[in-house]
N, C-alpha and C positions, 0 to 999 in steps of 0.2 A: 729222205733219210732212213732209206732199208738199209741195215745190216748187212755188213761180209765180214769173211775171214779175220779182215786188218780191222772192221772197226763192230766187232758184236754188240758193244753198246748204243752204240750208234740211233736215234729214235728211240728207245727205248723207254722215256716217258711219255711221249705221247700213244706208245702201243697201252701203257698202263693207263691212261687215262680212257684210251676207246673202250678199253677192257671192264674197267670201272663202268662206263654209260651205258654200257651193255646189260650191266646190273641194274639197272635202275627200270623201274615200271613208264610205259608208256614212250620208248624212246627204240627206235632202231636205228643200227650205225653200221656204215661201207666204210672201212679204210680201205684210200689209195697211197701207195707209198713206193717211191721210186729213187734210184738214187739220185745222187748231187751230179752237178754238170750241167751245161748249157743245152747240150745233144738232148740229155734227157727230163730237161725241162718241155723243151719241146715236141721230145715224145708223149709227153703227160698231157701237155693242151690234145694233142689229136685223139688220146685217150678218152678225153675229159668229156670230148663231143659225141663219142659214141655213147654216153652213158645218159640213164635214166635222169630223169626233174627229180628235185630233193628238194625238202623244206629249207635248209640250210648244208650250204658248202663251207667246211671251216679248214682255212688253212694256216699249216704252222709255219711259221719265218717267214719273211716280206718276198724274198722271190718263189716262193711255192705259191703267192697269193695271182700269180699271170697266169699260170695253167687253170690256176682254178674257176676262172674265166668264161673259162671254156664251158662247163661243168652248169647244165641249165637249173637253176635253185631261185626261191622267193629271197633268200638271203643270204648272203657273203659276209662271213665272220674271218677277221685273221687275228690271229696271235703272234707280234712279235717276243723272241726273247733274247736279244742280244747282240750276237754278230750282224744282226740282219739291220742296226742303225748304230755301229759303230764303226765299222769297214766303209769306207766312200762310196764306193761302187752301189753296193747294196742297200747302202741306206737313201742313196738316191732312188733305185727303183723301186724301194719299199714306197718312197715320199709321194714318187709318181702313181701307185697303186693304190693310195689311199681314198681320193674322192668316189671308188668304185664297189666300197667295203663297210657295207650296214652297220657290223658290229665291229667295232676294235679294241683289244684287248690284247695289255700286257702281264708278265709274271711278277711284275714289282711295282709298286708305286716308285723306286726310283728307276726302274726302266718307263717306266710311261713317261717321266719328265725329260725324257731324252730322244720324243717323239719329235717332228720336224716340224712341226708346227703348232699353234696355239688353239687353233681348232680341234687338231687330233690328241691333244694332250687333255682336252676339254673333254673330251667325251671317250676316252678310254675307256674302259674297265678293268680290271685287277684279277685277273684267271688263271692261277696257275695251273700246271698239271698234278701236281702232287706226288705223295711218296707211298709204292706202294707196302702198307705196314702188314698185309700177309708174307708177302717174301722176306721184309726188312723186319725183324722181332730178334730179342735178345738168345743167345743158345752161350753157352757157358764153354770160356774161351779155348779151354785145354781141349776140348771135343771139338770146337770149330780148327782149333792148330795140327789136331791128329787129322783131319781131314784132307784137309790140303797139303797136308806131310812138312810143317813146321814144329822145330822142336819147342817144348812146350814150357820151355824155364826160360828163355832168352826173352831181351827188354825190343819191344816192338811198337814204333811210330808209323801207321799210316798215312801217304798222299794219296788220297781219293780221284786222282785225275793223271793225264798223261804227261810227263815230263818235260813233254815238248813244245806244251801251249805254252807260252810264256807270260799272258796273263794272271796262270794258277801259280806262278811264283815258287815254283821246286828249288829254287834255289834257297829260299826262306826257310823252309820244310827243312831244308838240310842243314843249315844254320844251327835248328834247334836242335837237330838230330846229334848231331857234333856234342855242341853242349853238352848234353845228355848221356853221351857216349852211346846211345843208342842205335839200333838197326832201322833205317827207314823203308819201308818198300812201297813202290809205285805203281800205279794200276795203269795199265795201257789199256793193252787190248784183251781183255778179262772178260770171261762171257757172264753179262748180267746175272746167272744165276748161281755165279759161285761172290757176289760183290756180296752178300751178307759174310758170307763164312771170313774173305778177308777182313770185314769192319769187328768181327766181334773175337777175331785172332789177335788183333791191336790192343793196347796197353790205352791210347789214345790215337784219335785221328787229328791231323793238321791241314785247316784250310784257309791261308794264310793267301787267297787272293786278289789281285788289286782292283776287279773288277765283279761280277756276275750278274746276270738276267736275272736271276731266282735265288739259288743256294740249294739245291736238291742232296749235294753232299752231305751236307752239313744236317738235312730233316731223315737221310738214311740212318749216321750215326746214330740220332737222336733215337728213333724207332729201335735200336737197337740196344739202347740204355749205355750206350758206349763213350766216353769224356771225348770232346772234339774243340777244339780252340781254332776260330776263327775269327780276320777282319772283318768290319761292319761295314760291308758290303752287301748290295742284293739284299733277300729276306733275313740273314743272318740275325741282325741284331732282335728283332721281333723274337725270331723263332727260339735262342737261346736264353730271351730275359727272366732270369727267375730258377735258372737251370741250375742248382749250387754242384759246381766241380767241373763246368766248364768254361772255357772264357770266350768272350766278343770284346778285341778292342785293335784298336792300331798293334803293325807290330811292330816288339820290342824283344829281340833274341831273347834277356836277360829272363825278363818278366814270362816269355812263354815257356824259356827251358825250365823254369822255376815250377809252375804250373805241370808241366809235363814228367818231373821232377817225378811229384806226387804222386801220378797214377803209376810210372812205370815202377815204381817201388813195391807197388799192393798184387796180389796174386791175383786177382780180377777185379781190373777194377771198373766200376760200374755208377751210372749216374741216373737220377728218375728222372727220362727225356721222354721215355713214349707217349705220355699225357701230351708233350707239348709236339710230337712230330702228328700225335690224333688230331690235331686242329687242323693240320697240312694234307691230310691222308687223300689217297687219289679218290676216294668215296665223295670226303666233303667236297673236293675241288670239281668230280664231276659233277653232284649236285649243285653246283654254283654254275658253273657250263650251261647245263638245261635248264637254270632257271634265268640264264642272260637270253638263250635261245628263246627261248618261250616270250617272254618280254620285249626283243627286239622285234619275232614275227607279229606278235598284236602292233606292231607300228607301221610294218608293210603295207 
């Protein structure tokens, strides 16, 4: 999941977890990342054989577990994220490698239920990566807009994904924006450092996904106290529960537009979302990962 100029945000959630793990006492973490592709997977396996011995080698995404097998370790761990279970070829490759995995995890309970065998589903832990609440924090909307060169007074809705990804449903977000007469901005190849500015610049964030492995975009908006409207997939319902001004419901253009209009009319619309996001912070989630490692190592 190594980032490149076309995909600057690729793998950022794993790097955030690594950074949070490095802040914890009693653990040393080495990050080994590489670009996607079959040849790159083979090259990663060759490189893995040259590395030292570790207590834990923890792969993210099912395909990555294969080169991780080449790394000498007491414990092999894997976190699945979504597409590794939903695309037929990668689902099969993930299923075949699972017997070699001592600690199996998914980013949400909904995703764990999609693991390919009953044994895998029974033993899976829920270990999301979490949101970097240091980087994602409230910033006055006018200041955010000025920093990215946007007009300070126009109604703006944000679609926090690449519009080309069909499962994110840009078409549904577009329907809401058209109904409200608001501009809709989609985040494609946006550098991770700029994401908090775009979120804080928006009147509201629209996440009408048809599926999510976890739902990090919702948590990033909540960490900024920015209103968010989302479908009840992944971790959305649990994260948004009780946050007044947000909506977590199946997509209905009229209902979503009605909620969005309230925020579009406000000068600097905010919700009390940060406390909810803190429950899923990268620091909290890193602590859960470290605890899972220690527990699993105790039975090796």
